[in-house]
Backbone and ligand atoms as CSV (ligand in chain L), in Angstrom:
chain,resi,resn,atom,element,x,y,z
A,1,MET,N,N,152.936,200.722,43.809
A,1,MET,CA,C,153.326,200.818,45.221
A,1,MET,C,C,152.336,201.702,45.968
A,2,ALA,N,N,152.345,201.551,47.257
A,2,ALA,CA,C,151.365,202.289,48.058
A,2,ALA,C,C,151.974,202.730,49.375
A,3,LEU,N,N,151.473,203.842,49.875
A,3,LEU,CA,C,151.902,204.293,51.203
A,3,LEU,C,C,151.117,203.519,52.250
A,4,LEU,N,N,151.805,203.035,53.265
A,4,LEU,CA,C,151.163,202.268,54.330
A,4,LEU,C,C,151.027,203.154,55.569
A,5,THR,N,N,150.062,202.825,56.417
A,5,THR,CA,C,149.869,203.591,57.657
A,5,THR,C,C,150.855,203.112,58.715
A,6,ILE,N,N,151.538,204.065,59.335
A,6,ILE,CA,C,152.511,203.720,60.387
A,6,ILE,C,C,151.824,203.775,61.746
A,7,LEU,N,N,151.878,202.665,62.481
A,7,LEU,CA,C,151.277,202.618,63.825
A,7,LEU,C,C,152.060,203.519,64.770
A,8,ALA,N,N,151.363,204.157,65.703
A,8,ALA,CA,C,152.025,205.063,66.657
A,8,ALA,C,C,151.873,204.548,68.089
A,9,PHE,N,N,152.959,204.691,68.858
A,9,PHE,CA,C,152.959,204.413,70.293
A,9,PHE,C,C,151.801,205.158,70.939
A,10,PRO,N,N,151.018,204.601,71.862
A,10,PRO,CA,C,151.176,203.284,72.502
A,10,PRO,C,C,150.309,202.175,71.898
A,11,ASP,N,N,150.150,202.116,70.597
A,11,ASP,CA,C,149.331,201.081,69.940
A,11,ASP,C,C,149.853,199.677,70.313
A,12,ASP,N,N,148.949,198.811,70.787
A,12,ASP,CA,C,149.351,197.460,71.227
A,12,ASP,C,C,149.912,196.606,70.093
A,13,ARG,N,N,149.527,196.930,68.865
A,13,ARG,CA,C,150.003,196.115,67.735
A,13,ARG,C,C,151.513,196.254,67.536
A,14,LEU,N,N,152.094,197.345,68.082
A,14,LEU,CA,C,153.559,197.503,68.024
A,14,LEU,C,C,154.262,196.515,68.963
A,15,ARG,N,N,153.485,195.817,69.807
A,15,ARG,CA,C,154.055,194.895,70.793
A,15,ARG,C,C,154.053,193.446,70.321
A,16,LYS,N,N,153.474,193.189,69.133
A,16,LYS,CA,C,153.429,191.809,68.625
A,16,LYS,C,C,154.803,191.376,68.150
A,17,LYS,N,N,155.142,190.103,68.397
A,17,LYS,CA,C,156.412,189.565,67.907
A,17,LYS,C,C,156.200,189.061,66.471
A,18,ALA,N,N,157.081,189.452,65.570
A,18,ALA,CA,C,156.925,189.091,64.157
A,18,ALA,C,C,157.403,187.660,63.895
A,19,SER,N,N,156.780,187.001,62.915
A,19,SER,CA,C,157.170,185.624,62.555
A,19,SER,C,C,158.129,185.634,61.373
A,20,PRO,N,N,158.976,184.597,61.278
A,20,PRO,CA,C,159.919,184.527,60.149
A,20,PRO,C,C,159.185,184.419,58.807
A,21,VAL,N,N,159.792,184.995,57.780
A,21,VAL,CA,C,159.268,184.862,56.407
A,21,VAL,C,C,159.686,183.486,55.891
A,22,GLU,N,N,158.727,182.777,55.296
A,22,GLU,CA,C,159.048,181.452,54.758
A,22,GLU,C,C,158.826,181.387,53.254
A,23,VAL,N,N,158.021,182.298,52.715
A,23,VAL,CA,C,157.702,182.279,51.288
A,23,VAL,C,C,158.260,183.541,50.637
A,24,PHE,N,N,159.076,183.357,49.594
A,24,PHE,CA,C,159.703,184.499,48.907
A,24,PHE,C,C,159.009,184.720,47.566
A,25,ASP,N,N,157.862,185.370,47.593
A,25,ASP,CA,C,157.060,185.522,46.389
A,25,ASP,C,C,156.844,187.000,46.064
A,26,ASP,N,N,155.955,187.255,45.093
A,26,ASP,CA,C,155.713,188.636,44.670
A,26,ASP,C,C,155.094,189.480,45.772
A,27,SER,N,N,154.315,188.848,46.653
A,27,SER,CA,C,153.677,189.663,47.693
A,27,SER,C,C,154.726,190.185,48.681
A,28,LEU,N,N,155.829,189.425,48.853
A,28,LEU,CA,C,156.913,189.904,49.711
A,28,LEU,C,C,157.596,191.110,49.046
A,29,LYS,N,N,157.828,191.003,47.731
A,29,LYS,CA,C,158.454,192.119,47.001
A,29,LYS,C,C,157.568,193.360,47.073
A,30,GLN,N,N,156.266,193.141,46.948
A,30,GLN,CA,C,155.303,194.244,47.027
A,30,GLN,C,C,155.368,194.912,48.406
A,31,LEU,N,N,155.403,194.085,49.454
A,31,LEU,CA,C,155.481,194.618,50.823
A,31,LEU,C,C,156.741,195.472,50.975
A,32,VAL,N,N,157.890,194.960,50.508
A,32,VAL,CA,C,159.149,195.689,50.652
A,32,VAL,C,C,159.096,197.006,49.865
A,33,GLY,N,N,158.527,196.967,48.664
A,33,GLY,CA,C,158.380,198.190,47.856
A,33,GLY,C,C,157.522,199.216,48.578
A,34,ASP,N,N,156.427,198.763,49.143
A,34,ASP,CA,C,155.526,199.667,49.868
A,34,ASP,C,C,156.190,200.218,51.131
A,35,MET,N,N,156.953,199.362,51.805
A,35,MET,CA,C,157.637,199.819,53.030
A,35,MET,C,C,158.689,200.872,52.701
A,36,LEU,N,N,159.421,200.669,51.597
A,36,LEU,CA,C,160.433,201.663,51.210
A,36,LEU,C,C,159.766,202.995,50.882
A,37,GLU,N,N,158.686,202.933,50.121
A,37,GLU,CA,C,157.989,204.163,49.750
A,37,GLU,C,C,157.490,204.891,51.005
A,38,THR,N,N,156.951,204.125,51.936
A,38,THR,CA,C,156.428,204.688,53.187
A,38,THR,C,C,157.551,205.309,54.014
A,39,MET,N,N,158.710,204.609,54.061
A,39,MET,CA,C,159.854,205.114,54.835
A,39,MET,C,C,160.383,206.420,54.240
A,40,TYR,N,N,160.571,206.458,52.906
A,40,TYR,CA,C,161.093,207.675,52.262
A,40,TYR,C,C,160.107,208.832,52.404
A,41,ASN,N,N,158.827,208.512,52.325
A,41,ASN,CA,C,157.799,209.550,52.399
A,41,ASN,C,C,157.679,210.156,53.799
A,42,ALA,N,N,157.969,209.353,54.836
A,42,ALA,CA,C,157.670,209.758,56.231
A,42,ALA,C,C,158.247,211.114,56.669
A,43,PRO,N,N,159.535,211.474,56.515
A,43,PRO,CA,C,160.636,210.636,56.055
A,43,PRO,C,C,161.387,210.041,57.236
A,44,GLY,N,N,161.972,208.859,56.988
A,44,GLY,CA,C,162.772,208.192,58.006
A,44,GLY,C,C,163.877,207.408,57.335
A,45,ILE,N,N,164.754,206.800,58.145
A,45,ILE,CA,C,165.881,206.054,57.570
A,45,ILE,C,C,165.758,204.555,57.807
A,46,GLY,N,N,164.664,204.136,58.454
A,46,GLY,CA,C,164.454,202.706,58.650
A,46,GLY,C,C,162.994,202.441,58.984
A,47,LEU,N,N,162.537,201.233,58.649
A,47,LEU,CA,C,161.149,200.875,58.954
A,47,LEU,C,C,161.067,199.354,59.100
A,48,ALA,N,N,160.359,198.903,60.122
A,48,ALA,CA,C,160.135,197.467,60.317
A,48,ALA,C,C,158.683,197.161,59.961
A,49,ALA,N,N,158.445,195.947,59.435
A,49,ALA,CA,C,157.089,195.572,59.003
A,49,ALA,C,C,156.079,195.718,60.146
A,50,THR,N,N,156.526,195.436,61.367
A,50,THR,CA,C,155.657,195.588,62.546
A,50,THR,C,C,154.998,196.968,62.579
A,51,GLN,N,N,155.767,197.991,62.175
A,51,GLN,CA,C,155.257,199.371,62.245
A,51,GLN,C,C,154.126,199.648,61.258
A,52,VAL,N,N,154.012,198.790,60.223
A,52,VAL,CA,C,152.898,198.959,59.283
A,52,VAL,C,C,151.898,197.802,59.453
A,53,ASN,N,N,151.933,197.222,60.672
A,53,ASN,CA,C,150.960,196.200,61.063
A,53,ASN,C,C,151.050,194.916,60.238
A,54,VAL,N,N,152.270,194.598,59.772
A,54,VAL,CA,C,152.525,193.310,59.120
A,54,VAL,C,C,153.527,192.599,60.022
A,55,HIS,N,N,153.140,191.472,60.602
A,55,HIS,CA,C,153.963,190.886,61.661
A,55,HIS,C,C,154.867,189.780,61.123
A,56,LYS,N,N,155.702,190.206,60.148
A,56,LYS,CA,C,156.709,189.337,59.523
A,56,LYS,C,C,158.066,189.979,59.708
A,57,ARG,N,N,159.116,189.140,59.697
A,57,ARG,CA,C,160.457,189.657,60.003
A,57,ARG,C,C,161.093,190.277,58.751
A,58,VAL,N,N,160.673,191.512,58.483
A,58,VAL,CA,C,161.142,192.264,57.316
A,58,VAL,C,C,161.499,193.674,57.775
A,59,ILE,N,N,162.721,194.137,57.423
A,59,ILE,CA,C,163.062,195.534,57.700
A,59,ILE,C,C,163.668,196.180,56.460
A,60,VAL,N,N,163.464,197.479,56.324
A,60,VAL,CA,C,164.110,198.250,55.250
A,60,VAL,C,C,164.857,199.417,55.906
A,61,ILE,N,N,165.997,199.764,55.303
A,61,ILE,CA,C,166.867,200.807,55.847
A,61,ILE,C,C,167.522,201.548,54.693
A,62,ASP,N,N,167.689,202.854,54.849
A,62,ASP,CA,C,168.553,203.604,53.928
A,62,ASP,C,C,169.186,204.739,54.728
A,63,VAL,N,N,170.469,204.577,55.068
A,63,VAL,CA,C,171.134,205.602,55.879
A,63,VAL,C,C,171.944,206.557,54.999
A,64,SER,N,N,171.859,206.419,53.667
A,64,SER,CA,C,172.637,207.294,52.784
A,64,SER,C,C,172.007,208.677,52.701
A,65,GLU,N,N,172.847,209.699,52.478
A,65,GLU,CA,C,172.308,211.054,52.333
A,65,GLU,C,C,171.535,211.203,51.041
A,66,GLU,N,N,171.957,210.487,50.002
A,66,GLU,CA,C,171.319,210.627,48.683
A,66,GLU,C,C,170.025,209.821,48.589
A,67,LYS,N,N,169.756,208.993,49.591
A,67,LYS,CA,C,168.553,208.144,49.608
A,67,LYS,C,C,168.509,207.230,48.383
A,68,ASN,N,N,169.658,206.632,48.107
A,68,ASN,CA,C,169.730,205.730,46.949
A,68,ASN,C,C,170.388,204.401,47.313
A,69,SER,N,N,170.438,204.097,48.609
A,69,SER,CA,C,171.116,202.865,49.037
A,69,SER,C,C,170.204,202.052,49.947
A,70,ALA,N,N,169.067,201.639,49.402
A,70,ALA,CA,C,168.110,200.882,50.201
A,70,ALA,C,C,168.668,199.505,50.539
A,71,VAL,N,N,168.465,199.101,51.783
A,71,VAL,CA,C,168.847,197.768,52.232
A,71,VAL,C,C,167.570,197.104,52.735
A,72,CYS,N,N,167.345,195.875,52.262
A,72,CYS,CA,C,166.167,195.142,52.726
A,72,CYS,C,C,166.657,193.857,53.383
A,73,LEU,N,N,166.293,193.627,54.622
A,73,LEU,CA,C,166.746,192.439,55.339
A,73,LEU,C,C,165.541,191.609,55.764
A,74,ILE,N,N,165.570,190.341,55.374
A,74,ILE,CA,C,164.494,189.415,55.743
A,74,ILE,C,C,165.039,188.478,56.821
A,75,ASN,N,N,164.254,188.236,57.836
A,75,ASN,CA,C,164.654,187.384,58.974
A,75,ASN,C,C,166.035,187.770,59.513
A,76,PRO,N,N,166.278,189.061,59.772
A,76,PRO,CA,C,167.619,189.479,60.207
A,76,PRO,C,C,167.945,189.008,61.623
A,77,GLU,N,N,169.221,188.668,61.832
A,77,GLU,CA,C,169.696,188.241,63.162
A,77,GLU,C,C,171.034,188.901,63.419
A,78,ILE,N,N,171.269,189.274,64.657
A,78,ILE,CA,C,172.590,189.773,65.035
A,78,ILE,C,C,173.346,188.594,65.627
A,79,ILE,N,N,174.465,188.241,64.987
A,79,ILE,CA,C,175.177,187.049,65.459
A,79,ILE,C,C,176.416,187.411,66.269
A,80,GLU,N,N,176.793,188.690,66.254
A,80,GLU,CA,C,177.935,189.126,67.061
A,80,GLU,C,C,177.792,190.617,67.336
A,81,LYS,N,N,178.160,191.023,68.552
A,81,LYS,CA,C,178.116,192.453,68.918
A,81,LYS,C,C,179.462,192.845,69.476
A,82,ARG,N,N,179.903,194.064,69.167
A,82,ARG,CA,C,181.161,194.565,69.739
A,82,ARG,C,C,181.009,196.036,70.109
A,83,GLY,N,N,181.609,196.415,71.228
A,83,GLY,CA,C,181.660,197.823,71.628
A,83,GLY,C,C,180.324,198.368,72.094
A,84,VAL,N,N,180.372,199.584,72.587
A,84,VAL,CA,C,179.169,200.250,73.080
A,84,VAL,C,C,179.159,201.664,72.524
A,85,GLU,N,N,177.976,202.120,72.137
A,85,GLU,CA,C,177.864,203.463,71.581
A,85,GLU,C,C,176.544,204.060,72.044
A,86,GLU,N,N,176.537,205.382,72.232
A,86,GLU,CA,C,175.291,206.035,72.614
A,86,GLU,C,C,174.956,207.036,71.524
A,87,MET,N,N,173.766,206.922,70.955
A,87,MET,CA,C,173.375,207.821,69.875
A,87,MET,C,C,171.943,208.292,70.105
A,88,GLU,N,N,171.650,209.509,69.666
A,88,GLU,CA,C,170.281,209.995,69.803
A,88,GLU,C,C,169.400,209.337,68.744
A,89,GLU,N,N,168.287,208.766,69.186
A,89,GLU,CA,C,167.391,208.081,68.259
A,89,GLU,C,C,165.991,208.688,68.318
A,90,GLY,N,N,165.330,208.599,67.176
A,90,GLY,CA,C,163.906,208.899,67.111
A,90,GLY,C,C,163.248,207.705,66.454
A,91,CYS,N,N,161.929,207.713,66.330
A,91,CYS,CA,C,161.238,206.565,65.730
A,91,CYS,C,C,159.977,207.065,65.055
A,92,LEU,N,N,159.707,206.534,63.862
A,92,LEU,CA,C,158.495,206.954,63.139
A,92,LEU,C,C,157.226,206.607,63.923
A,93,SER,N,N,157.315,205.640,64.843
A,93,SER,CA,C,156.147,205.264,65.639
A,93,SER,C,C,156.059,206.022,66.965
A,94,VAL,N,N,157.090,206.840,67.254
A,94,VAL,CA,C,157.066,207.647,68.485
A,94,VAL,C,C,157.399,209.079,68.086
A,95,PRO,N,N,156.497,209.735,67.352
A,95,PRO,CA,C,156.817,211.023,66.736
A,95,PRO,C,C,157.198,212.099,67.747
A,96,GLY,N,N,158.229,212.860,67.398
A,96,GLY,CA,C,158.605,214.024,68.196
A,96,GLY,C,C,159.454,213.719,69.413
A,97,VAL,N,N,159.814,212.442,69.628
A,97,VAL,CA,C,160.611,212.084,70.800
A,97,VAL,C,C,162.003,211.647,70.342
A,98,PHE,N,N,163.029,212.267,70.934
A,98,PHE,CA,C,164.412,211.939,70.594
A,98,PHE,C,C,165.174,211.744,71.886
A,99,GLU,N,N,165.788,210.588,72.041
A,99,GLU,CA,C,166.523,210.289,73.273
A,99,GLU,C,C,167.772,209.499,72.939
A,100,LYS,N,N,168.772,209.642,73.811
A,100,LYS,CA,C,170.004,208.874,73.633
A,100,LYS,C,C,169.774,207.441,74.068
A,101,VAL,N,N,170.225,206.497,73.241
A,101,VAL,CA,C,170.073,205.075,73.551
A,101,VAL,C,C,171.447,204.413,73.418
A,102,ARG,N,N,171.745,203.517,74.358
A,102,ARG,CA,C,173.030,202.819,74.336
A,102,ARG,C,C,172.875,201.469,73.629
A,103,ARG,N,N,173.707,201.234,72.645
A,103,ARG,CA,C,173.637,199.969,71.893
A,103,ARG,C,C,175.045,199.514,71.532
A,104,ALA,N,N,175.126,198.339,70.894
A,104,ALA,CA,C,176.427,197.865,70.419
A,104,ALA,C,C,176.911,198.768,69.283
A,105,GLN,N,N,178.240,198.957,69.237
A,105,GLN,CA,C,178.821,199.846,68.232
A,105,GLN,C,C,178.940,199.148,66.871
A,106,CYS,N,N,179.328,197.873,66.906
A,106,CYS,CA,C,179.475,197.091,65.676
A,106,CYS,C,C,178.662,195.811,65.827
A,107,VAL,N,N,178.019,195.418,64.748
A,107,VAL,CA,C,177.267,194.161,64.787
A,107,VAL,C,C,177.569,193.346,63.535
A,108,ARG,N,N,177.547,192.032,63.686
A,108,ARG,CA,C,177.603,191.154,62.521
A,108,ARG,C,C,176.192,190.635,62.305
A,109,VAL,N,N,175.699,190.787,61.087
A,109,VAL,CA,C,174.293,190.522,60.788
A,109,VAL,C,C,174.184,189.370,59.795
A,110,ARG,N,N,173.244,188.491,60.044
A,110,ARG,CA,C,172.909,187.456,59.066
A,110,ARG,C,C,171.450,187.670,58.685
A,111,ALA,N,N,171.161,187.648,57.384
A,111,ALA,CA,C,169.784,187.876,56.930
A,111,ALA,C,C,169.595,187.210,55.579
A,112,LEU,N,N,168.355,187.195,55.113
A,112,LEU,CA,C,168.064,186.688,53.777
A,112,LEU,C,C,167.721,187.876,52.892
A,113,ASP,N,N,167.967,187.720,51.573
A,113,ASP,CA,C,167.538,188.771,50.638
A,113,ASP,C,C,166.161,188.406,50.080
A,114,LEU,N,N,165.695,189.200,49.120
A,114,LEU,CA,C,164.337,189.010,48.596
A,114,LEU,C,C,164.151,187.681,47.864
A,115,GLU,N,N,165.282,187.048,47.478
A,115,GLU,CA,C,165.200,185.758,46.791
A,115,GLU,C,C,165.353,184.598,47.778
A,116,GLY,N,N,165.633,184.935,49.045
A,116,GLY,CA,C,165.806,183.875,50.040
A,116,GLY,C,C,167.251,183.438,50.203
A,117,ASN,N,N,168.208,184.182,49.597
A,117,ASN,CA,C,169.629,183.851,49.752
A,117,ASN,C,C,170.176,184.467,51.037
A,118,THR,N,N,171.048,183.723,51.718
A,118,THR,CA,C,171.631,184.216,52.973
A,118,THR,C,C,172.766,185.194,52.703
A,119,THR,N,N,172.799,186.294,53.451
A,119,THR,CA,C,173.924,187.214,53.379
A,119,THR,C,C,174.409,187.463,54.813
A,120,GLU,N,N,175.689,187.774,54.938
A,120,GLU,CA,C,176.259,188.058,56.249
A,120,GLU,C,C,177.188,189.249,56.088
A,121,PHE,N,N,177.095,190.227,56.978
A,121,PHE,CA,C,177.952,191.411,56.848
A,121,PHE,C,C,178.136,192.085,58.202
A,122,ASP,N,N,179.163,192.955,58.274
A,122,ASP,CA,C,179.416,193.741,59.478
A,122,ASP,C,C,178.851,195.134,59.281
A,123,ALA,N,N,178.281,195.706,60.334
A,123,ALA,CA,C,177.771,197.075,60.258
A,123,ALA,C,C,178.271,197.841,61.465
A,124,GLU,N,N,178.510,199.139,61.280
A,124,GLU,CA,C,178.891,199.979,62.422
A,124,GLU,C,C,178.216,201.334,62.294
A,125,GLY,N,N,178.368,202.177,63.314
A,125,GLY,CA,C,177.823,203.536,63.281
A,125,GLY,C,C,176.310,203.534,63.124
A,126,LEU,N,N,175.826,204.483,62.326
A,126,LEU,CA,C,174.380,204.672,62.174
A,126,LEU,C,C,173.673,203.419,61.643
A,127,LEU,N,N,174.333,202.720,60.702
A,127,LEU,CA,C,173.703,201.509,60.147
A,127,LEU,C,C,173.516,200.453,61.243
A,128,ALA,N,N,174.523,200.296,62.106
A,128,ALA,CA,C,174.428,199.316,63.197
A,128,ALA,C,C,173.302,199.691,64.163
A,129,VAL,N,N,173.200,200.981,64.471
A,129,VAL,CA,C,172.140,201.467,65.368
A,129,VAL,C,C,170.775,201.164,64.757
A,130,CYS,N,N,170.678,201.481,63.482
A,130,CYS,CA,C,169.418,201.321,62.763
A,130,CYS,C,C,168.975,199.849,62.737
A,131,ILE,N,N,169.912,198.952,62.449
A,131,ILE,CA,C,169.575,197.518,62.386
A,131,ILE,C,C,169.105,197.036,63.764
A,132,GLN,N,N,169.795,197.454,64.825
A,132,GLN,CA,C,169.395,197.033,66.180
A,132,GLN,C,C,168.017,197.591,66.533
A,133,HIS,N,N,167.773,198.843,66.164
A,133,HIS,CA,C,166.476,199.492,66.436
A,133,HIS,C,C,165.349,198.744,65.703
A,134,GLU,N,N,165.591,198.397,64.430
A,134,GLU,CA,C,164.533,197.731,63.642
A,134,GLU,C,C,164.281,196.304,64.119
A,135,ILE,N,N,165.346,195.584,64.498
A,135,ILE,CA,C,165.153,194.215,65.004
A,135,ILE,C,C,164.366,194.268,66.318
A,136,ASP,N,N,164.604,195.290,67.133
A,136,ASP,CA,C,163.792,195.485,68.346
A,136,ASP,C,C,162.306,195.577,67.987
A,137,HIS,N,N,161.982,196.326,66.923
A,137,HIS,CA,C,160.571,196.438,66.507
A,137,HIS,C,C,159.976,195.057,66.221
A,138,LEU,N,N,160.763,194.185,65.560
A,138,LEU,CA,C,160.260,192.848,65.212
A,138,LEU,C,C,159.978,192.014,66.464
A,139,GLU,N,N,160.651,192.361,67.559
A,139,GLU,CA,C,160.425,191.666,68.840
A,139,GLU,C,C,159.315,192.333,69.651
A,140,GLY,N,N,158.767,193.427,69.124
A,140,GLY,CA,C,157.716,194.140,69.858
A,140,GLY,C,C,158.256,195.158,70.845
A,141,HIS,N,N,159.538,195.522,70.682
A,141,HIS,CA,C,160.148,196.503,71.586
A,141,HIS,C,C,160.304,197.852,70.896
A,142,LEU,N,N,160.233,198.920,71.694
A,142,LEU,CA,C,160.431,200.278,71.173
A,142,LEU,C,C,161.627,200.900,71.875
A,143,PHE,N,N,162.260,201.898,71.227
A,143,PHE,CA,C,163.466,202.469,71.838
A,143,PHE,C,C,163.163,203.135,73.175
A,144,VAL,N,N,161.936,203.574,73.371
A,144,VAL,CA,C,161.593,204.200,74.660
A,144,VAL,C,C,161.592,203.186,75.810
A,145,ASP,N,N,161.484,201.880,75.477
A,145,ASP,CA,C,161.551,200.847,76.525
A,145,ASP,C,C,162.933,200.800,77.164
A,146,ARG,N,N,163.950,201.273,76.423
A,146,ARG,CA,C,165.334,201.201,76.911
A,146,ARG,C,C,165.698,202.391,77.791
A,147,LEU,N,N,164.793,203.344,77.926
A,147,LEU,CA,C,165.079,204.528,78.755
A,147,LEU,C,C,164.787,204.223,80.221
A,148,SER,N,N,165.247,205.111,81.107
A,148,SER,CA,C,164.966,204.933,82.539
A,148,SER,C,C,163.468,205.150,82.768
A,149,PRO,N,N,162.904,204.571,83.858
A,149,PRO,CA,C,161.468,204.730,84.127
A,149,PRO,C,C,161.034,206.202,84.165
A,150,LEU,N,N,161.889,207.065,84.717
A,150,LEU,CA,C,161.539,208.488,84.813
A,150,LEU,C,C,161.446,209.114,83.417
A,151,LYS,N,N,162.425,208.817,82.563
A,151,LYS,CA,C,162.425,209.351,81.202
A,151,LYS,C,C,161.209,208.842,80.428
A,152,ARG,N,N,160.895,207.555,80.635
A,152,ARG,CA,C,159.757,206.961,79.922
A,152,ARG,C,C,158.457,207.656,80.297
A,153,GLN,N,N,158.360,208.022,81.586
A,153,GLN,CA,C,157.171,208.714,82.056
A,153,GLN,C,C,157.053,210.090,81.384
A,154,LEU,N,N,158.198,210.769,81.240
A,154,LEU,CA,C,158.200,212.081,80.588
A,154,LEU,C,C,157.789,211.950,79.119
A,155,VAL,N,N,158.285,210.886,78.469
A,155,VAL,CA,C,157.952,210.642,77.062
A,155,VAL,C,C,156.445,210.423,76.908
A,156,ARG,N,N,155.885,209.603,77.804
A,156,ARG,CA,C,154.445,209.326,77.779
A,156,ARG,C,C,153.636,210.633,77.899
A,157,LYS,N,N,154.064,211.484,78.822
A,157,LYS,CA,C,153.376,212.763,79.040
A,157,LYS,C,C,153.467,213.631,77.794
A,158,LYS,N,N,154.664,213.677,77.206
A,158,LYS,CA,C,154.877,214.521,76.029
A,158,LYS,C,C,153.992,214.057,74.868
A,159,ILE,N,N,153.911,212.720,74.697
A,159,ILE,CA,C,153.106,212.193,73.593
A,159,ILE,C,C,151.634,212.511,73.805
A,160,LYS,N,N,151.168,212.374,75.040
A,160,LYS,CA,C,149.763,212.698,75.340
A,160,LYS,C,C,149.481,214.155,75.009
A,161,LYS,N,N,150.421,215.018,75.416
A,161,LYS,CA,C,150.260,216.451,75.193
A,161,LYS,C,C,150.261,216.751,73.682
A,162,ASP,N,N,151.220,216.138,72.960
A,162,ASP,CA,C,151.318,216.349,71.512
A,162,ASP,C,C,150.052,215.884,70.802
A,163,GLN,N,N,149.488,214.750,71.285
A,163,GLN,CA,C,148.292,214.219,70.632
A,163,GLN,C,C,147.112,215.159,70.832
A,164,ARG,N,N,147.083,215.845,71.990
A,164,ARG,CA,C,146.006,216.821,72.225
A,164,ARG,C,C,146.159,218.030,71.325
A,165,HIS,N,N,147.416,218.474,71.170
A,165,HIS,CA,C,147.635,219.712,70.417
A,165,HIS,C,C,147.851,219.483,68.930
A,166,ARG,N,N,148.102,218.226,68.554
A,166,ARG,CA,C,148.296,217.865,67.150
A,166,ARG,C,C,149.243,218.802,66.402
A,167,PRO,N,N,150.479,218.904,66.844
A,167,PRO,CA,C,151.410,219.792,66.145
A,167,PRO,C,C,151.937,219.127,64.874
A,168,GLY,N,N,152.650,219.889,64.068
A,168,GLY,CA,C,153.273,219.337,62.873
A,168,GLY,C,C,154.519,218.570,63.274
A,169,LYS,N,N,155.370,218.274,62.299
A,169,LYS,CA,C,156.595,217.533,62.601
A,169,LYS,C,C,157.537,218.391,63.427
A,170,SER,N,N,158.253,217.741,64.343
A,170,SER,CA,C,159.195,218.461,65.184
A,170,SER,C,C,160.320,219.030,64.329
A,171,PRO,N,N,160.506,220.351,64.293
A,171,PRO,CA,C,161.492,220.935,63.392
A,171,PRO,C,C,162.909,220.937,63.962
A,172,SER,N,N,163.043,220.652,65.271
A,172,SER,CA,C,164.322,220.877,65.904
A,172,SER,C,C,165.300,219.704,65.765
A,173,HIS,N,N,164.887,218.617,65.146
A,173,HIS,CA,C,165.773,217.447,65.034
A,173,HIS,C,C,165.968,217.058,63.586
A,174,PRO,N,N,167.169,216.551,63.276
A,174,PRO,CA,C,167.417,216.112,61.920
A,174,PRO,C,C,166.664,214.808,61.624
A,175,VAL,N,N,166.187,214.688,60.403
A,175,VAL,CA,C,165.469,213.501,59.978
A,175,VAL,C,C,166.377,212.276,60.066
A,176,SER,N,N,167.695,212.519,60.008
A,176,SER,CA,C,168.645,211.411,59.919
A,176,SER,C,C,168.589,210.461,61.096
A,177,SER,N,N,167.926,210.848,62.202
A,177,SER,CA,C,167.901,209.930,63.330
A,177,SER,C,C,166.511,209.320,63.567
A,178,VAL,N,N,165.601,209.484,62.615
A,178,VAL,CA,C,164.259,208.903,62.779
A,178,VAL,C,C,164.243,207.537,62.118
A,179,ILE,N,N,164.156,206.508,62.968
A,179,ILE,CA,C,164.382,205.155,62.500
A,179,ILE,C,C,163.079,204.362,62.479
L,1,NI,NI,NI,161.426,202.872,65.031
């Protein structure tokens, strides 16, 4: 397995729309293994292939505290949404920025596993937020796109400033919300 480079906002490659996976072979398993290693190492609780410059519909997530419950979703789709929830989110591609984002509280998800079998399940809370955030990445969207224009401008300024000063990881936020 290998650590992959995570693209950072405002890289244009984060704006590409990912294509569906059609071949379930060893290279797909390798990609998922590398993405999991990269996500745990970052550290974060979710990663979309788009973020490592692979434009296929693959996401990995682990919202468990023990970091032993990896979920890998291929060609994920949200087929039903219920309720509204606002949660503070961060993103491995937008380092140091944490903002409240409004999303569906519960989602019903359809996806394929690594063998190409279809699975369908309900998710709520952090897992639901994470799945919605990662599917946005596959569409070329970032969580900062969902903020008001004024907030987005502040985020842009902060990132420019951070890039000039090159600080370490932001210590004031829990890793649990970096998706
Ligand atoms: Ni993200």
